[in-house]
DSSP file (Angstrom, degrees, kcal/mol; ACC not computed):
  #  RESIDUE AA STRUCTURE BP1 BP2  ACC     N-H-->O    O-->H-N    N-H-->O    O-->H-N    TCO  KAPPA ALPHA  PHI   PSI    X-CA   Y-CA   Z-CA
    1    1 A M     >        0   0    0      0, 0.0     4,-2.0     0, 0.0     5,-0.1   0.000 360.0 360.0 360.0 -44.3  139.9  169.9  -41.0
    2    2 A L  H  >  +     0   0    0      1,-0.2     4,-2.1     2,-0.2     5,-0.1   0.853 360.0  55.5 -67.0 -31.2  139.0  166.9  -38.9
    3    3 A V  H  > S+     0   0    0      2,-0.2     4,-2.4     1,-0.2    -1,-0.2   0.885 105.5  52.4 -65.8 -36.4  135.8  168.5  -37.8
    4    4 A R  H  > S+     0   0    0      2,-0.2     4,-2.6     1,-0.2     5,-0.2   0.917 108.2  51.0 -64.1 -43.0  134.9  169.0  -41.4
    5    5 A L  H  X S+     0   0    0     -4,-2.0     4,-2.4     1,-0.2     5,-0.2   0.908 110.4  49.8 -58.8 -43.9  135.5  165.3  -42.1
    6    6 A L  H  X S+     0   0    0     -4,-2.1     4,-2.6     1,-0.2    -2,-0.2   0.936 112.8  46.3 -57.2 -49.8  133.3  164.4  -39.1
    7    7 A E  H  X S+     0   0    0     -4,-2.4     4,-2.2     2,-0.2    -2,-0.2   0.885 112.9  48.2 -68.4 -40.3  130.4  166.7  -40.3
    8    8 A K  H  X S+     0   0    0     -4,-2.6     4,-2.1     2,-0.2    -1,-0.2   0.929 114.9  45.8 -68.5 -42.0  130.5  165.5  -43.9
    9    9 A S  H  X S+     0   0    0     -4,-2.4     4,-2.4    -5,-0.2    -2,-0.2   0.880 110.6  53.6 -71.6 -34.7  130.5  161.8  -42.8
   10   10 A R  H  X S+     0   0    0     -4,-2.6     4,-2.4    -5,-0.2    -1,-0.2   0.944 109.4  48.7 -60.5 -47.4  127.8  162.4  -40.3
   11   11 A K  H  X S+     0   0    0     -4,-2.2     4,-1.3     1,-0.2    -2,-0.2   0.894 111.5  49.2 -59.6 -40.7  125.6  164.0  -43.0
   12   12 A E  H  X>S+     0   0    0     -4,-2.1     4,-1.0     1,-0.2     5,-0.7   0.909 109.9  51.4 -71.0 -38.0  126.2  161.1  -45.4
   13   13 A I  H ><5S+     0   0    0     -4,-2.4     3,-1.0     1,-0.2    -2,-0.2   0.937 107.5  53.7 -61.0 -42.8  125.4  158.5  -42.6
   14   14 A E  H 3<5S+     0   0    0     -4,-2.4    -1,-0.2     1,-0.3    -2,-0.2   0.804 102.6  57.9 -63.4 -27.7  122.1  160.4  -42.0
   15   15 A K  H 3<5S-     0   0    0     -4,-1.3    -1,-0.3    -3,-0.3    -2,-0.2   0.743  93.9-148.3 -74.0 -21.5  121.2  160.1  -45.7
   16   16 A R  T <<5 +     0   0    0     -3,-1.0     2,-0.4    -4,-1.0    -3,-0.1   0.835  28.3 173.2  59.0  33.5  121.4  156.2  -45.5
   17   17 A N     >< -     0   0    0     -5,-0.7     4,-2.3     1,-0.1     3,-0.3  -0.614  32.1-140.0 -72.4 126.7  122.6  156.0  -49.0
   18   18 A I  H  > S+     0   0    0     -2,-0.4     4,-0.6     1,-0.2    -1,-0.1   0.895  98.2  51.2 -55.5 -44.8  123.6  152.4  -49.7
   19   19 A K  H  4 S+     0   0    0      1,-0.2     4,-0.3     2,-0.1    -1,-0.2   0.870 122.8  26.6 -61.7 -41.1  126.6  153.4  -51.8
   20   20 A T  H  > S+     0   0    0     -3,-0.3     4,-2.9     2,-0.1     5,-0.3   0.556  95.0  91.4-104.4 -12.2  128.2  155.8  -49.2
   21   21 A Y  H  X S+     0   0    0     -4,-2.3     4,-2.2     1,-0.2     5,-0.2   0.915  91.6  41.4 -59.9 -48.2  126.9  154.5  -45.9
   22   22 A G  H  X S+     0   0    0     -4,-0.6     4,-1.7     1,-0.2    -1,-0.2   0.853 117.6  47.1 -69.1 -33.6  129.8  152.2  -45.1
   23   23 A R  H  > S+     0   0    0     -4,-0.3     4,-2.3     2,-0.2    -1,-0.2   0.849 110.8  51.8 -74.3 -33.4  132.4  154.5  -46.3
   24   24 A A  H  X S+     0   0    0     -4,-2.9     4,-2.5     2,-0.2    -2,-0.2   0.913 110.0  50.3 -68.0 -39.4  130.9  157.4  -44.4
   25   25 A R  H  X S+     0   0    0     -4,-2.2     4,-2.3    -5,-0.3    -2,-0.2   0.903 110.7  48.4 -63.6 -38.8  130.9  155.3  -41.3
   26   26 A A  H  X S+     0   0    0     -4,-1.7     4,-2.3     2,-0.2    -2,-0.2   0.905 112.8  49.0 -67.5 -40.4  134.6  154.4  -41.8
   27   27 A L  H  X S+     0   0    0     -4,-2.3     4,-2.5     2,-0.2    -2,-0.2   0.880 111.2  49.8 -63.5 -39.2  135.5  158.1  -42.4
   28   28 A N  H  X S+     0   0    0     -4,-2.5     4,-2.3     2,-0.2    -2,-0.2   0.929 111.7  47.5 -69.2 -42.7  133.6  159.1  -39.3
   29   29 A K  H  X S+     0   0    0     -4,-2.3     4,-2.1    -5,-0.2    -2,-0.2   0.913 113.0  49.4 -63.5 -42.7  135.4  156.5  -37.2
   30   30 A L  H  X S+     0   0    0     -4,-2.3     4,-2.1     2,-0.2    -2,-0.2   0.889 111.1  48.9 -64.2 -42.4  138.8  157.5  -38.7
   31   31 A A  H  X S+     0   0    0     -4,-2.5     4,-2.4     2,-0.2    -1,-0.2   0.910 111.9  48.1 -68.7 -41.1  138.2  161.2  -38.0
   32   32 A R  H  X S+     0   0    0     -4,-2.3     4,-2.5     1,-0.2    -1,-0.2   0.905 111.6  51.4 -64.3 -39.5  137.1  160.6  -34.4
   33   33 A L  H  X S+     0   0    0     -4,-2.1     4,-2.1     2,-0.2    -2,-0.2   0.900 111.0  47.4 -62.9 -43.4  140.2  158.4  -33.9
   34   34 A F  H  X S+     0   0    0     -4,-2.1     4,-2.4     2,-0.2    -1,-0.2   0.916 112.4  49.5 -65.2 -42.7  142.5  161.1  -35.2
   35   35 A L  H  X S+     0   0    0     -4,-2.4     4,-2.2     1,-0.2    -2,-0.2   0.927 109.5  52.4 -63.4 -42.6  140.8  163.7  -33.0
   36   36 A K  H  X S+     0   0    0     -4,-2.5     4,-0.8     1,-0.2    -1,-0.2   0.920 111.3  46.6 -56.4 -48.1  141.2  161.5  -30.0
   37   37 A R  H >< S+     0   0    0     -4,-2.1     3,-0.6     1,-0.2     4,-0.5   0.898 111.9  49.1 -62.5 -45.0  144.9  161.0  -30.6
   38   38 A T  H >< S+     0   0    0     -4,-2.4     3,-0.8     1,-0.2    -1,-0.2   0.826 108.2  54.3 -70.3 -30.7  145.7  164.7  -31.2
   39   39 A R  H 3< S+     0   0    0     -4,-2.2    -1,-0.2     1,-0.2    -2,-0.2   0.682  99.9  62.7 -72.3 -18.5  143.8  165.7  -28.0
   40   40 A Q  T << S+     0   0    0     -4,-0.8     2,-0.4    -3,-0.6    -1,-0.2   0.644  78.8 101.8 -81.9 -15.6  146.0  163.3  -26.0
   41   41 A I    <   -     0   0    0     -3,-0.8     2,-0.6    -4,-0.5    14,-0.1  -0.560  68.1-144.0 -72.7 127.5  149.2  165.2  -26.9
   42   42 A E        -     0   0    0     -2,-0.4    16,-0.1    13,-0.0    17,-0.1  -0.827   3.7-147.0 -97.5 123.0  150.1  167.3  -24.0
   43   43 A V        -     0   0    0     -2,-0.6     2,-0.1     1,-0.1     9,-0.1  -0.751  27.3-117.3 -87.1 129.0  151.7  170.8  -24.7
   44   44 A P        -     0   0    0      0, 0.0     3,-0.1     0, 0.0    -1,-0.1  -0.400  12.0-149.1 -68.5 142.0  154.2  171.7  -22.1
   45   45 A D  S    S+     0   0    0      1,-0.2     2,-0.5    -2,-0.1    -2,-0.0   0.939  90.2  38.9 -71.0 -52.3  153.5  174.8  -20.0
   46   46 A R  S    S-     0   0    0     -3,-0.0     2,-0.7     2,-0.0    -1,-0.2  -0.895  87.3-136.8-105.8 128.2  157.1  175.6  -19.5
   47   47 A V        +     0   0    0     -2,-0.5     2,-0.3    -3,-0.1     3,-0.1  -0.699  37.9 146.3 -89.6 117.6  159.4  175.1  -22.5
   48   48 A S     >  -     0   0    0     -2,-0.7     4,-2.7     1,-0.1     5,-0.3  -0.864  62.2 -95.2-134.6 173.1  162.7  173.5  -21.9
   49   49 A Y  H  > S+     0   0    0     -2,-0.3     4,-2.5     1,-0.2     5,-0.2   0.938 123.4  45.1 -55.7 -49.6  164.8  171.2  -24.0
   50   50 A D  H  > S+     0   0    0      2,-0.2     4,-2.6     1,-0.2    -1,-0.2   0.923 115.1  45.3 -59.2 -48.2  163.4  168.1  -22.2
   51   51 A S  H  > S+     0   0    0      1,-0.2     4,-1.8     2,-0.2    -1,-0.2   0.892 115.5  46.6 -68.6 -35.8  159.9  169.1  -22.3
   52   52 A F  H  X S+     0   0    0     -4,-2.7     4,-2.6     2,-0.2    -1,-0.2   0.877 112.0  51.7 -69.5 -37.8  160.0  170.2  -25.9
   53   53 A H  H  X S+     0   0    0     -4,-2.5     4,-2.4    -5,-0.3    -2,-0.2   0.932 110.8  48.2 -64.3 -46.8  161.9  167.0  -26.8
   54   54 A G  H  X S+     0   0    0     -4,-2.6     4,-2.5     2,-0.2    -1,-0.2   0.871 111.1  50.8 -60.6 -38.5  159.2  164.9  -25.1
   55   55 A F  H  X S+     0   0    0     -4,-1.8     4,-2.7     2,-0.2    -2,-0.2   0.919 110.3  49.2 -64.8 -46.0  156.5  166.9  -26.9
   56   56 A V  H  X S+     0   0    0     -4,-2.6     4,-2.8     2,-0.2    -2,-0.2   0.910 111.8  48.4 -63.4 -40.5  158.1  166.3  -30.3
   57   57 A Q  H  X S+     0   0    0     -4,-2.4     4,-2.6     2,-0.2    -2,-0.2   0.953 112.7  48.2 -62.6 -48.6  158.5  162.6  -29.7
   58   58 A E  H  X S+     0   0    0     -4,-2.5     4,-2.1     1,-0.2    -2,-0.2   0.922 113.7  46.2 -56.3 -47.0  154.9  162.3  -28.6
   59   59 A T  H  X S+     0   0    0     -4,-2.7     4,-2.4     1,-0.2    -1,-0.2   0.917 111.5  52.3 -62.3 -44.0  153.7  164.3  -31.6
   60   60 A R  H  X S+     0   0    0     -4,-2.8     4,-2.2     1,-0.2    -2,-0.2   0.902 107.3  52.3 -62.8 -42.5  155.9  162.2  -34.0
   61   61 A N  H  X S+     0   0    0     -4,-2.6     4,-2.3     2,-0.2     5,-0.2   0.926 109.5  49.8 -56.8 -46.9  154.5  158.9  -32.6
   62   62 A V  H  X S+     0   0    0     -4,-2.1     4,-2.2     1,-0.2    -2,-0.2   0.905 110.4  50.2 -61.4 -41.8  150.9  160.2  -33.2
   63   63 A F  H  X S+     0   0    0     -4,-2.4     4,-2.2     2,-0.2    -1,-0.2   0.855 109.0  50.9 -65.7 -36.0  151.8  161.1  -36.8
   64   64 A V  H  X S+     0   0    0     -4,-2.2     4,-1.9     2,-0.2    -2,-0.2   0.932 113.1  45.2 -66.0 -44.8  153.4  157.8  -37.5
   65   65 A V  H  X S+     0   0    0     -4,-2.3     4,-1.9     1,-0.2    -2,-0.2   0.903 114.5  49.3 -67.5 -37.5  150.3  155.9  -36.3
   66   66 A T  H  X S+     0   0    0     -4,-2.2     4,-2.3    -5,-0.2    -1,-0.2   0.887 107.5  54.4 -65.3 -40.6  148.1  158.3  -38.1
   67   67 A E  H  X S+     0   0    0     -4,-2.2     4,-2.2     1,-0.2    -1,-0.2   0.904 108.3  49.7 -64.2 -40.5  150.1  157.9  -41.4
   68   68 A V  H  X S+     0   0    0     -4,-1.9     4,-1.7     1,-0.2    -1,-0.2   0.889 111.3  48.9 -64.5 -40.0  149.6  154.1  -41.2
   69   69 A D  H  X S+     0   0    0     -4,-1.9     4,-2.8     2,-0.2     5,-0.4   0.866 108.5  54.1 -66.6 -35.3  145.9  154.5  -40.6
   70   70 A I  H  X S+     0   0    0     -4,-2.3     4,-2.2     1,-0.2    -2,-0.2   0.937 109.2  47.8 -63.4 -48.4  145.7  156.9  -43.6
   71   71 A R  H  < S+     0   0    0     -4,-2.2    -1,-0.2     1,-0.2    -2,-0.2   0.841 118.0  41.0 -60.2 -35.8  147.3  154.4  -45.8
   72   72 A N  H  < S+     0   0    0     -4,-1.7     4,-0.3    -5,-0.1    -2,-0.2   0.868 123.6  34.4 -81.3 -39.3  145.0  151.5  -44.6
   73   73 A W  H >X S+     0   0    0     -4,-2.8     4,-1.3    -5,-0.1     3,-1.1   0.839 101.6  69.6 -93.1 -36.8  141.7  153.4  -44.4
   74   74 A F  H 3X S+     0   0    0     -4,-2.2     4,-0.6    -5,-0.4     3,-0.4   0.855  96.0  54.0 -59.1 -36.8  141.7  155.9  -47.3
   75   75 A P  H 34 S+     0   0    0      0, 0.0     3,-0.4     0, 0.0    -1,-0.3   0.836 106.7  56.0 -61.3 -29.1  141.5  153.3  -50.1
   76   76 A R  H <4 S+     0   0    0     -3,-1.1    -2,-0.2    -4,-0.3    -3,-0.1   0.795 107.5  46.6 -74.7 -27.9  138.3  152.0  -48.3
   77   77 A I  H  < S+     0   0    0     -4,-1.3     3,-0.5    -3,-0.4    -1,-0.2   0.471  97.2 129.8 -96.5  -0.1  136.6  155.3  -48.4
   78   78 A S     <  +     0   0    0     -4,-0.6     3,-0.1    -3,-0.4     0, 0.0  -0.626  51.2  35.0 -84.2 153.8  137.3  156.1  -52.0
   79   79 A P  S >  S+     0   0    0      0, 0.0     3,-0.6     0, 0.0    -1,-0.3  -0.988 115.6  66.6 -86.2   0.4  136.0  157.0  -54.5
   80   80 A F  T 3  S+     0   0    0     -3,-0.5    -3,-0.0     1,-0.2   -60,-0.0  -0.461 100.8  24.8 -79.8 156.0  133.8  159.0  -52.1
   81   81 A F  T 3> S+     0   0    0     -2,-0.1     4,-2.3    -3,-0.1    -1,-0.2   0.763  73.2 147.2  64.7  29.2  135.2  161.9  -50.1
   82   82 A I  H <> S+     0   0    0     -3,-0.6     4,-1.9     1,-0.2     5,-0.1   0.909  71.0  47.1 -65.3 -43.6  138.1  162.5  -52.6
   83   83 A M  H  > S+     0   0    0      2,-0.2     4,-1.9     1,-0.2    -1,-0.2   0.890 112.4  50.7 -66.7 -39.2  138.2  166.3  -52.1
   84   84 A D  H  > S+     0   0    0      1,-0.2     4,-2.1     2,-0.2    -2,-0.2   0.908 109.1  50.5 -67.0 -42.1  138.1  165.9  -48.3
   85   85 A R  H  < S+     0   0    0     -4,-2.3    -1,-0.2     1,-0.2    -2,-0.2   0.921 108.7  52.2 -63.0 -40.8  141.0  163.4  -48.4
   86   86 A R  H  < S+     0   0    0     -4,-1.9    -1,-0.2     1,-0.2    -2,-0.2   0.917 109.9  48.8 -63.0 -42.3  143.1  165.7  -50.5
   87   87 A K  H  <        0   0    0     -4,-1.9    -1,-0.2     1,-0.3    -2,-0.2   0.866 360.0 360.0 -62.9 -37.2  142.5  168.5  -48.0
   88   88 A F     <        0   0    0     -4,-2.1    -1,-0.3    -5,-0.2    -2,-0.2   0.522 360.0 360.0 -69.6 360.0  143.4  166.3  -45.1
């Protein structure tokens, strides 16, 4: 899903439409930020209680920060990309 957001925002940026350019750049930055955060989560090779607990905590922290970003950024990119936001 994030890759789709990156692609759609990149296409809008390339169009240089005055109405959507700023919002497309914001969406692109947001999608890159989300991808960066999710790639930083380390999946344990050997599953134990401690390794799984650490994985869950790390994932939870990423989701909490992402949720805050979604609340702050999604109103800025509306009314464009409505369908993409709903899918996300």
